[in-house]
N, C-alpha and C positions, 0 to 999 in steps of 0.2 A: 500232503506235500506241494500242490498247488489247487488255487481256487477252482471251481467249474469255469471254461471259458465264457466269454461273453458271447460268443455264435451258439454254446448250449442253451442258455437259460433264454436266449431271446425269445427260439417258438414258443414256450411257452404262453408268452403274453400278446404273442400275435394268434394265437389260437382262436381268441374270441372275436378276431376282424370281423366273422359274418354276423348279420343281424341275428338281435334278439330271440331267440325260439324260446315257446312255454308248452313243456310238452303234458304235465301231468300236475294236480295238486292235492293237497293233502295237508289233513285239519286234528291238528290235538290238543285241544283244551289252550288254542294261543293261537299267536299269527297264524296266517295261510302263509306257507310256503311252496315251492314251486322247485322243481327238478333243473338245473340248467343243464344246456348240450355243451356248452362250450366254456372255458376260462374267463372270456370277456364277461358274460354273463353272470357267474358267481362272482368274478371281485365285484361288477356295480350292485349285486344282491346282499354281500356282505358290508359293502361301503354303505349301503342304504339304513342298515341294521341301527334302530335307535337307543339299545343298552345291547350291556355284555349280556347279558342273558338273553337275548333276540340273535345275536348275530352264535354264543353255542348252540341252540337249539336248529340253528341254521345249516349251519356245520354239520352237526352229529346227523338231521335229516339226510345231505348231502352224501355223508358218509357211507349212509345205510342204503342210500340208491346206489353209491359205486360198488358194492359188495353186491349188490344186488346183480348189477351189471355184469360181475365178473364171475356170480355163479354159474350165470346163461352164457358164459363164454364167448360173449358179445366180442369177436374182434373188432368189427366194424367202429365199437364207439370205445375200444381200449385205450388207442393214443389221445384220445380226450380225456378220459377218465384217470389216465395215470397224471396228466398236465394238471386238471385242478385235485388231486392226491396232491404232488407237489406242494400246491399251494396252498394247501391246509396243511402241508406238514411244515412249512414255513412260517405258518402261525403258530403253531404248538400243536395243533392236535396229535393224536395220534396217525399215524399213515402205514404202521408197518406192515398191514394187512395186502400192501399193493405189490410187495419186495417180488413176489413169483412171476406177477403180470409184466414186471419190469424187464424180469431174463428172457420172457416172451417177446417183450417188442425189440430187446437186443436181436433174438434170433430172426427178426424181420429182415427181410431183401434192402428193405426200404431205408434208404439213408435219414431218414428224418424220423424215422422209426428207431431207429440203431444211438440217433444221439440223445431222443430222448429216453429212451431204456438206458444209456450207460448214464446220464445224468442221475436219474431215478436212484441205478444202484449207488453214486457215488455219496447221495445223500441218505439213502434209508440204510445200506449195510454199514458194515464196520468190517473187521480182519478177524473180529472175534466169533463174531455168527456160521452158524454151518453152513447155511443157504450159499455162502461165499465159495465152494467147493462147487457148485452148480457153474462157476460165471466161468472156471480154469478154461471150460473147454472153450466156449463164446470167443474168451480173450487172447486165443491162440489162433482161433479161426478167423479173425477179424485182423490179427498182427502181419498175416500174410496176405490179406485183403489188395489188392488192386489200385482200391480208391486212396490215396495219401491218406483224405481227410479222415475215412474210417479206422485208417489206421492208429491214427493220432488220437482217435476218442478210445479207441482201446487200450494206447500205453496213457493217456491222460486217467483212465479207470484205474489200469495198474499201479501207477504210483500213487494212486489216492488210499485206496483200500487193499493192497496186494500182504497175504500174513507169510509168514516163514514156508509154509510148506507149499504154496500157489508163486514164492520167491524162486525155490528150488525148482520146480515144474517148468517155469516159465525162464527160466534163466539162459539156455541157449539161444531160443525165439530174442531176449532183449540184446545180448551179442552179438548176433547174427544183423541185427538193424542198428546196430552201431557203426557197424561200413556201408549203411546205408547212402546210395548217391543223393538224397533228399536231404537238403538242410533242415527242413523241416521235422523229416523223421529222426535224424539224427539227433537234433536239440532235446525231442522229446526223451529219445532213448538213454539219451546219458544221466538224464533222471528218474529215469526208470531203474538204470542201474545202479543207482547213489541208493533207491529204496533198497536194491536184493542186499547191495552191501552191509547197509545195516541191519537189516533182520537177518542174513546169515552171513555173518564176515568172513567166513572159516571159506567161501567160495569168491571171494575178491581179487585173487591171483588171475581167474581167468578173464575180467575185464583190462587187465595191464597192459596189453600190446597194442588193443582197440584205444584205451584213452591217452597212448602216448602218440598215436596218429590225428588225434580228436584235437591234441596239443597245437599240431600244424594248421590245421583248419584255418580260412581267413575270416569265417562269418562269426560274428560279434558275439552271438545267440549261440551259438553251438561251442565257442572258444570259453564264453562266460560258464557253461554246464559243465564241461569238461574240469576246466580246473576244481570245481564244486564235488564233483567226481575223485580225481584225483588228489584232493585235500583228505575226502574223509578215506579214502583207502590208504594214504600214509599216516593218519591218526591209527589206524587198526594193527596195521602190519610194518614193524623196526625195516623188515627184510623188504618189501613194498617201495619205504621210504628211501633204501640206499641206491636201490635199482633208479627211481625217480631223479635223482639227484643229476644224474649224467643230460638229464633235460634246464637244467639250469641257465644254460647257454639261451635255448629255444625262449625261455618266457623271459630272458630279459630282453632279447630281441623284440618280441611282443611290447613287454612292457618301453621301450623307447621309441618302438612304430608307435604308439600311442602318447604317448610325452613329445615328440617331435612332429606329427602330424599336424597339418593345418584344420581350418575350420569343416570341420563335417555334420554339417546340418543332421542328419540321419542320427549321429551319438552325442550329439553335443548338448551338455548340461554346462549350464552359468558359464559359457567359454570354456569347460572343459572336455577332452573328447573322453567319452566314454567313462566316466569315475567309478562306476560298480565295479568295470574290467580291471581296472587298475587296484581297485583295493582287492578283491580276489588274488592277483598275481602277488602283489605285498605280502599278503597273508601263506601264499603256499613257499613266496621265498623265504618268509621268516621260517617253516618246519623244516627248510633244505639247507638252509646256510647252517642251522644251529648245529655248532659241534663239528663242523668242517670249513677244517680252513679256505682249503681250494675253492668250494662250492661260495663261499662268502667271501674270498677273494675276485671271484669273477662278476658278483652282483654290486662290487660297493663302488666303482664309476655310476652305476645306474642308479642306485640307490642316493649318492651328491646330486647328479642332475634331476631328478625329481625334487630332492630338498631343496633345490635352489629354484628353480623356472617353476614350480607350483603357485599359483598366486592364493594368498590366505588371505584378500579380502571379502571371500565369501566362505560361506561354509561347506560347499562341496571342495575349495581347495583345501579349508582344514582338515576335512575327513582324511584325505590323502596327505596329508603332511604328517597325520597322527599312525596311520598306518605304517608309514617309511620309519619315523621314529621309533616306534617298537617293532620294527624287524630289523632297525641299525642295532638297537639296542637287545637285542637276541640272540644277534648272527656272531662271528667272530670279525666284529669288524676293527676298521683300523682305531685309534687312540683321538686323533683329528673329526674323523666322523662321528664319534660318541659323544663329542663336544659339540658339534655341531645340531644334533640331535638333542641335547640337552638344552642349546643356548634356543633350539626352536620349542620347546614346553616353555621354558621361559619368556617367550613372547607371548604364548598362550594367555599367559600370568594376567595381559594387559588389554588382552582382550574385554570387551563390554559383555560378552556373551557369559555369565555364570556357568551354564554346561560345559562351557569349553576351558573357563579357569577351574572349576570342579574337576575335567576330566584329567589336563597339565598336571593340575596338584598328586593328584591319585596317581600317579604316573611318575611323578619325581619322587614320590615316596618307596615305589618299588626300585628306582635306578641308584638313590643316593649312596647307597653301600658301593656300586660299582665305581662311579668318579665323586666323588664328594666336594672335591675343590671346585669343578664345574656347576655343583649347582650351587655354592656357598655366593657364586657371582651374585645369583638371584636372591640373595639373604631377604634383601630390603623389601621387594616387591612380594616376598613370603610374610613377610610381619605383616606389611600392609592388610594382607588378606585376614590379619586376626579381627581386623574390625569390620570384617564385609557383613553387611544385614543379611546374609543365607547361613544360616545354621551348619550346614554339610560343608560350607566352603571353609568353614570356621574349625571344622573338627579337622578336615584335611591339615590344613596350612600349621594346626596346632602338633600335629602326627610329624610332618616335615619338622617343624621348628624344634622337636625336641632331638631325631637325628643329625641336626647341623650344631650342634654345640658340642665344644672341642675350648682344650686349653686357650686359645686364639681369642677367642668372641662370647666365652664364657660370662663376664660381667654384661655386655650390653644385651646377649639374649635373654640372661635372666631376668635383667630388667625389663625389657621386654614384655619376660611373661607375668611377672608379679604386675606389672600393669594392664595387662591381659584379667590376673585373675581379682583384681578387685572389679569387674565390671563382667567376669562371665556369667554364666549362670552355673546353675547347682550340680549339672548333669556333667560339668566339665572339671570342677573343683576337685574331687576325690585323685583324678589321672592326673592334673594338676601338680597340686601340691608335692605327690608320688615324684615326677619326674623331676621337680626344682629341685627337692632334696636329694635325688640322688644322685642328680648332673652337679649340686656343691659339692657333695660327697668326692664325687669323682673327679672333679675337674677345681674344686678352689685355689686360687692361687695365695691363699691364708687361712689360719682356721678365724680370723677375728671376722675375716666378711665370711665364711662358712659361717659362722654364727649367726652372723646379722642376717644372714638369706633364711636360714629357719626359724629365726625369731619374726621376720617378716609375715613369714607363709604362718606362722600360727597366729598372728593379728589378723589377719585378712579372712583367713580359713580354717580356723581351727575345731571346726565342726566337720573335715573333709579331711583329716589326715589319718592314716594308717597306724596302728600300733608299729608297726617297724619300722617306720619315718622317728616316732616321740622316743622309740629306745633306743635309736642310733643317734638321737640328738643326745640324749642324759648321756651314754656311754661319750659322747665327744665333749658334751662338758668335764663330765670327769678325768675323762686324760688330760684338760686343758686349765691347770691352777692356776696358769697367770691369769686366764680371761674368767674363773669363777667368781670375782666380785664381780666384773661386767655385765657376766649374763644373768647373775644374782638381780645386779639393780637395774639389769634393762627387763625381767620379767615380775618383778616388784610393782615397778610403774607402770605396765605393762596390764598386770593383774590389778593395781589400782583405778583402770579407767576402767577395764573390761572384763566382766569373768561368765560375758555368755557363750564364749568361745571355748569347747571341752579340751581339748587338747592343750592350749596355749593354761587354760587350768591345772591340768593334770602335771605338764611340766613345772610351771610354776612354783605347785606345791612340795614337789619333789625337790626342786633345787634350793626353795626357800629353808624345808625341814631338814635339808641335808649340810647345808653351808650358814647355816642361819649368824656361826660367831664372824663368819667375813664379814657379813655386811653390817653386823652393829657393833662391829667395831672400827669398821673402813669408813663405815656411812655408806650412802646410794651417791654414785656417781653418775649427775645428770648434767650433758655439756657443759664439761671440762669444771663442773663444780662438784662440791660434796654437801650431801645432804645426811644429817644425824638423824637419825630415827633413834627411838626405846624397842624395849623388847614388848612393850605394850601396844606400840603401833604394829608389828607384826604379827603379833598372836592376836590382834583385833582382823588386820588381815584377812592372815588365815579364818578365822574361825566363822568370820561370816562370811564364807563358801558357803558354811554349812545349811545359813539361813538362805541362799540365793533360791530361787524358783530352778537355775541350771542346774543344781547340782541334784546328781545322780547317786544310784549303787555305787559306782568304781568313784565317784569323786570322794566321798565322806569315806569309803576307805583310805585317798590316800591325804587329805586329810585328818583323821588320825593318827595315822602314821606320822606324819611331819609333825604334829602338835606334839606326838610324844618326846619324836625327837628334839625338839626346840629346848623341851623341858628338861633335858638331860645336856644342854650346854651351859659350861661358865658363865655366858653373858647373858643367862636368862634369871631374873630377881626371883624372889623365893614367891612373893603375892603371884605372881605370873606362872609360876610351878603350880602353885595350890589350884589355879583359875584352872589349867589344863587338866587338873587330876579331878575337877568337879564336872567338868565335861564329859572324860572319860566315864565315870561314875553312871552320868546320863545314859550314856550309850550301854550300861551293862544291861540294862533289862529293854534295849532296842527288838521289836519286834523281826526285826532284819536279822538271821542268825549271824551271818557273815558280822557284820559289824559288831554285832553282841560278844561274836565269839572275841573277836581282836580288841575290843574296850576291857573287857575280864583278864585278855591277856597282859597287854598295857596297864593297866591301872594295878599289876600284879608285880611289876617291875619298880613301883616307886616303894617297893616295902623292899628290894634287895639292897638298898643302900649304895656301896660305889659298885658293886655288881654291873647297875645299871649304867653306869658312865660305860664300863666296858661294852657291853651289849647295845648300844648305841651309839658307839664312837661311830665317826666316819666310814663308810662302805670304801672298800679297796677298788682302785679303776677297775670294773671289768673289761675282760679283753677285747680290744678292737678287731671287728670283722666286718670286713664288706655286706653291704644290705642288698639280698638277693631276695629281689620280686617277683621273675618271674617277666612276665609282660604286661604292660597296662592297655596299650591298642592290641591290633588285631594282631600286627605284625611288627611293631618296634621293640626291640629288647631294652630294658630297661636295668639300673644298675652298673656298679662299678664293675668293670673287665679287669680291672689292676689284680684284683684278688681270686682270680680264677682257680689259679695254684694254691690260695691258700687252705688252711686245714678248714674245712666247713663243716667237723664234727666237732673238734677242739677237744676231745674229750678222752683222748685213747688213755688210761692209767698205765704204767710201765713201772712195775717194780723193781724193786732193785737191785743189781747185779749179781748179789750171792745170793738171791730167793729162786726157788726151781721153779722152772717154767711151768711144765705140764705137771701138774701137782694131779691125784688121784681123786684130790675131793671134788677137782673141777667140774668130772662128770656127774656129780650128784649137786651140784650148788644149786643154791634154791633161785625162782624167776626173779625172785625182790631183789636178792646179792646181784643177780645179774644185770638187771636193768640200772640198779645202782652205778653199777661198773660204767653199765655206757654212759650213764650221766654225769660221769667223776663224782658220784655222792661222797660226800666226806667219808662215811662209813667203810667206805672200800680203798680211799688214800692213805685211810691210816697205817695199811701195807706199808706204805712207802715213805712215811714220814715217820717222826717220832711217837713211839704208843700214848695213846691216850691215858689221861688220871682216870681212873674207877670214880672219883666222887665228880665227874664233870658230867656223867652219864646222869643230868637232873631233870627238871623242867624249864631249866635253862635252857638246856640246846632245844628246846621245842621252840620257845619262843625264839632263838635265834634262827629256828627254818625262815620265821617270817621276813627275814633279812637275806638269807642266804638259801640253801637247801630249798627246793622246791620238792619237797616228797610228798606223797599222795596225799596227803590231809591240807598240804600249804594254797593259797587259794589262787585260784587259776586269773582274776583279776592284779593279783600283782606281778605281772609280767615285764611292763619297764622295768623292775627294777635286775631283771638279767640280763647277762651278754647279748644273746642274740633270742627275740622269741620264739622265730619260726623250727630254729633245729639247732638250740644252743645248750653251753654246760652252765648249769645254773651256778652265777656266784658263789664262791665256799664259804662256808660257816667262818664268820671273826671273830677273833678274840684279840686284849690287848698284846697276849707272847704272839702274836704274830706279824703285828704290824711292821716289823722290821724284816720282815723273808717274805719275797713274793709266793704266791701259790703255785704249788706242786705242777701243777698242770701247761702251766707255760712253758717249763721247760722240758715235760714230757714230751710235750707236742713237739719240740722242732726235731726229736728224733724218727718221728710218723713218715713214714714212707706214705707220699701222694700218688693217684695215678689220674688219670682223665677218665671223666666219664663214658661208659659204655652200654649204645643202645640197645634197650631189651625188647621194645616193641613200636611199634609205630603202624597203628592201623584205625582209619574209621573216626581219622581227627584225634585220634588219643595217640599219647608220645610218653612214653617212659621209658628212663634211663639209668642205670646203678653206677655208683661212684664208691668205690671200694677204697678203703686206707685200712695199711698194716704198720705195727712196729717191728725192728729189728730186733727187738730186748722180748717180743713175745712171739716168736714164732706161732704158727697155729691156727691164730685169733685174726678175725678178719671182718671191720666194722664195714658194713653196707650203706649207702644211702642211696635210697628212690627217692626219684624227684617225678612228679604229673603234672602233663600239661596237657592242654588242645590247643590242636594246632590248626582247627577249621573254624567256623562261623555259630557253632551252637556250643554250650557248655555241655561236660559230663558231669551226672548227677548217679548215685547211690552206687559210687566207685565199691567194690570186694577186691582184694587185693593178698591172695595167697602165696604161701613161695614153702617148697619142700625139699631137701637137701636127701644125698645115700643115707645110707644104713649107717655108714662108720662115720657122720658127720651130725653134727648139732646145730639148731637152729633157731633164735630168740627174735621175737620180732614187738617192736613197741607197736601202739595204735597209731594210726593213720592222722595227721593234722587236717582233714577234713577228705570225707567221702564225694564231697559235690566239687567239681574240678571248674572252676567258673573262666569267662574269660580271662584273660592277663595275668590268672593267679599261676604261681606254681604250689601245687603241695606234695609234703614228703611224709617217708617212715625210714623209719630204721630198723635195721639188720643187724646182728651180729651171729658169725658163721665158727663155732669151733669145730678144727679138721684134725687130721692127723698131718705130721711135719710133712711136705716134700707132697703132699695131694693135690689135684685139683679141686677147684668149686665149681660144682653146677649147683643149679638150681632148676625147678622146673616148678613154672609161674601157672597158677591160673587165675587169671582176670575177669571178671563177670563190672557192665558199667550199661550205662543207658544214654543213648545221645537221641536229641530231636524224637524223642518217643516211641526209638529204636531198640529192643534191647539187643546186646551181643555178650558172648561169654567164649572165651579162647585159653587155650592151653597151651604155652610155650616151654621148651625145653629150652635153656640160656647157658651157655659154655664160653661166653666170650671174654673173662676175663686172660693176663696174660699168665705164661706160666712162671711158677715159682713162688705166687701170690703167699703161699702160705708157708714159706721157708724151702733151706736147704736141709736135708738128712742128714747129719752127721756120719 
């Protein structure tokens, strides 16, 4: 609680003031040591030791002599022995055998004995030792002592070692001493009350009236301890917090007297009167004003006065200004006062002290959502911090820059972030590429600028791009036919100059394979001039990736798919088609199973004639969806919020109006069919479109799966071909007959009923929300998307999420995207509930996970969905 006071420690060193006395000698196979009669002689003897071994032997010898004296009950030497023992304890040697002797010293009527005894108790005992129960009576007696310094010793000891049991026993004594007429005792009693409140929160209300009286004290020491006590009590109990709101005018008056008072040598620190007390008052005002307009109105004027009158040229003044800013931003303050507080933080950013700048950036990160316009005024200074030498400042400035991006400044801020990306450390690049891409997706003035921005990101940091960002870029290009030639040209030139960036290589390979005929027919557009390339140039470039040292397992898969598509285009000559066939034949014996399987299936397409052309035609543009990424930094959300009401599942399969809704076969439908329906598989959509021709169910359909539906056998690395990698509908199988008609899911999704996310669990830093989705044409079917995020500073590992429904309902669940929830990530799991029409959807959730090495297991009953989710019975 507080360290042993100077007056307690000094006697130990003074005890050796008498001359060195030698009383006995001993020899144990080494140097001769003598038993020392006082502390000074012991200190001198220890310092004269030549080696550590000599020092250890001397301490053991002296400890043995002290034990012998204790056994002889030599009360005459007890004082000196305890002093020497405490010095031995400070050197790190065992001294626990002196605990009882300290208690005997405390019981002595002599003040010097009490002082040394209490010091020994504070050093040798703690609240977990059983010996402590013997101290309670001594403390109670000395708290009623006529000597105020003896009372002070007892209070000091209580505040350091009091246990819960001792706190309950002596709470009444502490409460009585809070009303003492002696300021020295009141100050120490307030700190003892603080110890009691922390150990036994349920008796905090016993000190309420005395604490209110202490707030009127004129002594700064008493006032400081009283405010500390009140702050702790308000944190423990909201009822006490409401009761102390009536004391706001008193606190304002105290703060005003500190601000307006003249020079006070007793409390002056760098020209400011008692800054420690000012900070304590500001923190208490912050608690009392939060959520209370009347209390906030009372303190508005004094906060403005402190903000304008405090000298910011010294660190003491900056500390008061910082606490003032936090108070203003926390309470229900006026708009003008909030702007003034943010301007103070902006002024901090110009300070030469890195600590002050870091504090300012950290605080601005927290308040940017309150008043973005006020923070925008300091945008240039924030961007300057990106070039600071301190990595912590760069990190905080980067997070703040993300939060400042909007439609008006997106070009300026993205340009600055791209410039920073060129020189940034690797640890920043993943977050940078994600944030830049998501900001471009959300605020891009036009699609050309959007594509240019992502291309720049791929060139600068292609090895640090998330899979979701790459997939979103491919979707964007697919939906922008007017810029496909431009994008393919840029990627061709970029790939020609650098194949070391993985994401750049993947994007270029996919787009060049998909749109090869565009650049072969129209040429490469480079700075307003067109460069004609041949199919040999294109194939040479793509195949050169296979021999590159940067080509990994996934890149080679993309290359095989790309060259297979290039070979199917009419712009590719027969020699180049034969060359591609040779490459595929080479990989049919690859030791990598996935490459071998692809090569075998792609090679078999060459024998299918016109069917190959249809199979390898351009894919239909996948469904555009907002890229949802959760959080990259610990606090700042990323991703487009424009599409929050969009269909995140986008996979509800709606039957024709004439088809029966609740068929009996639904109850015995296989899990495979149910999962296929969740993901919009073509095997289920056949109910809502024209029936398939039986002859089409051949090996061709298996090959189609490589470019469309991702069944159980489809390769995981092929995700960039899907609409949204995290939780999306895989692209439907594509045949020439479907070229003129849009996918049935697009029309079906429009009729789906959308709902907001409902919180299901939020404890220990783990947050789980459930988002339902229904369709009016399929009552009783509810699709649920569970999202998992961590809100604290530690990731969650080994997450197990189980759900159960009442017997009248059925539940199917897909696997979780990842059982480890990292900081900044959002993991998902999809569920499908079949319930009687008109019934309420209720879930029993069992959640098990581990955070920071601590295991948690919870069971939650969730019934927070709105009524009518399963439809209205007819």
